[in-house]
N, C-alpha and C positions, 0 to 999 in steps of 0.2 A: 648545463645539461638539463634537458627537459625531464621532469619527473613523470613516472608512469606507474601503472598498477596492472597486474595481469589477473584476469578472472576467467576461469574455464578455458584457458588457452588463447583468450583474446586480450589484446593490449589496450589499455585505456590511458589517455593522456590526462594528467592532473592540471587543471587550470583554475583560476580564481572563481569562476561562476559554474564551470562544468557544462557550458552550453555547446551543443553539437554532438554528432554521432561518435560514440566511443570516447567521449570526453567527460571526466568527472571532476567535481569540486576538489580542491586540494585537501579539504577536511575529510574526504571519503575514508582514508585509512583509519582515522580516529573514530569515526562512526562504526566501522567494522570491529575495531578493537574494543569498543564499549560493550559489545555483545559477547565477549569472551565468557564462557561458563565459569562460575566460581563454585566452591564447595556447597554454598547455600542453594545454588541452582540444581545441582545434581541429585538424582534419585539413587540412594545407596542400594547396591546389590542388583540393579536392574540393567541388563544389556539388551538394547532394542535390536530388532531386525532392521536391516538396511532396506527399507521399503518406504514408499510414499504413503503415509496415512492421511486420513481426513480428506480423501480425494472425492469431490462431489461428482455427480453424473455429468459427463461432458455434454450430453444432449440438453440437460437442464441449464447448464451454464451458457450454452450457445443460443438458447431460445430468446427471441427478440420480444421484449415486453412492451406493450403499448404505453405511450406517455400521455397521461390524462390530467395532470395537475394544472395545466394552463400557464405555467411559468416558463421562462426561457430555459431551453434544455442545456444551454451552456452554463451548467452549474459551476460556481455559485452566483451567477448573474441574478440580481434580485428583481429585474424587470419582467413584466409579463410578455408572453409571445404575441405576435401579431395575429389577427384573426385567420384561422385555418393554416397557421404556420407553427413550427416548433421553436422558433427563435425570435428575439425582439428586433434583430437587425442582421444585415448581411455580414457584418463584422463578427458577430457572435457565431453565426453559422460557419464562417470560415475558421474561426478559432477552434470550434468544436470538431470540425472535420480534420484539422491538423492534429489535434490531440488524439483523436481516434486512430488516425494513421500511425502516429508514433507509438501508440500502445499496441496496435496490431503488430508492428515491427518488433516490438519487445516481447511479443508472445503473451500479453496479459489479457485475461478474460475474467471479469469480476463484476459483481453487483454490489451497489452500496445503498443501504437503507439510511434515509435522512430523517432527523427529528429536529424541528425548528432550525433547519439549515445546517445542522451538524451531523456528521456520519456517526451512526451508532451500531452498524452491523456491516462488516466487510466480508462478503462471501467470495471466496477465491479458490483456485486449485492450489493445493499444497505443493510447493516446489519438490520435484522428484530427485533433485541432486543438491549437494552442497554448493556447487558452482552457481546453480540457478538461484538459490536462496541468497547467496552473496551478491549476485548481479542485481536482483530485484531491489535489495536494500540500498546498494551503492547508487544505482541509477535514480532512485526515488528522490534523492536530494539534489539532483542536477536542476539547472534552471528550466522552468517551464514544464516540468513533468507532473508535479503533484496537482491534483484537481482542486485542492483546498490551499493552494499557495498564497502567500501573503503579498504585501506591497513590493517586496523585493523579488517577486516571481519565483520564490523558493518554498519548499515545504516548511511549514512552521516548526517542525521538529528538527530542522537543521541546526538550531541553537539549543535543542533540548533532547539529546540522544537518550537520556534515561527516563523520558516520559514523566517528568515532574508535573503533577496536575496543577501546580500554582503558576505554570508558564504555558505559553502556547504549545500545543502538541497535536499530533496527527494520528488518527486511528490506523490509517493505511501504513504509515511508517512503523508504528509500534507492532502491528501484526507481522510485517516483514522482518522486524528486528527479532521477534520471538521465534519465527520460523527459522531464521539463521542461527539463533541460539540453540534450537533443538538439533539442527544438523551438525553444529560444531560439537555438541555433546555426543552425538552418534559416532562421529569420527574418533572420539576419545573412547568409545565403547560404553557409554553411559546413557541412561535416560535423563531427562531434565524437565524441570517445571517451567512453565511460561511465566515471564515476569509481569507483563502488562496486559495481555489479552487472553481470552479463552481460546480453546481449540476451534470454535466456530466463528471466530473473528469479532468478538465483542469485548468491550472493556471489562476488566475484572472488577469485582465489587458489587455493591447493591445498586439497583436501578429503580426508578419510580414505577408504580403500577401503570401510569400512562405510557411510558416507554415500553414496558412489557407487552401491553396491548398492541402497540404499534408494530412490534416485532412479529406478532402473530397475524397481522393484516397482510393482504396481498399487494399493497401499494409499495413498490420499490422503484428506485431510480437505477436505470441501466447505465453502465459505464463502458460499453463496448465489449 
């Protein structure tokens, strides 16, 4: 019998890689279970309202930002774009177009700030429902979805669901994981602390002055 998982009334088939529409990796249930709130995560005595917080201006998120860095827009391709073009090759142009189309289908609108090729700020719309938070996290580990996927074409956090900094990890995945954790706690009638990222989509902990200065600059990479 084919294994499946239901999210928000939609049935997903579980397969080894998770490649295809409404197909998730077989490890998806384990990733969702890893974000189950514990007593350490919960905020005692606080019962949150069932509303979507941290929702950025829709007009701001949909604004198309100019690309001025001169590199291939098919991030993380390291090559430079051809003169008067945004891509180094037709292959990269087609890959980026396919990725944007897939993300539009999934309803994702987000901006990613990069520092030395790594994402340091993930600005996104906070998911308005538990089902959407669950879907965003589960779909992110499918093949070919993560912008910063490794040589296996999967998100680097696929093997690191607890965001261990000594192993490859992904800011996008960790932000989605925290969003899902917050919603899981809300269903339980509690508030919760984020484990890995801040409310504004940055890694928790200290950062260098150089990175802080970059956050305040206007140079950002748009991700559809």
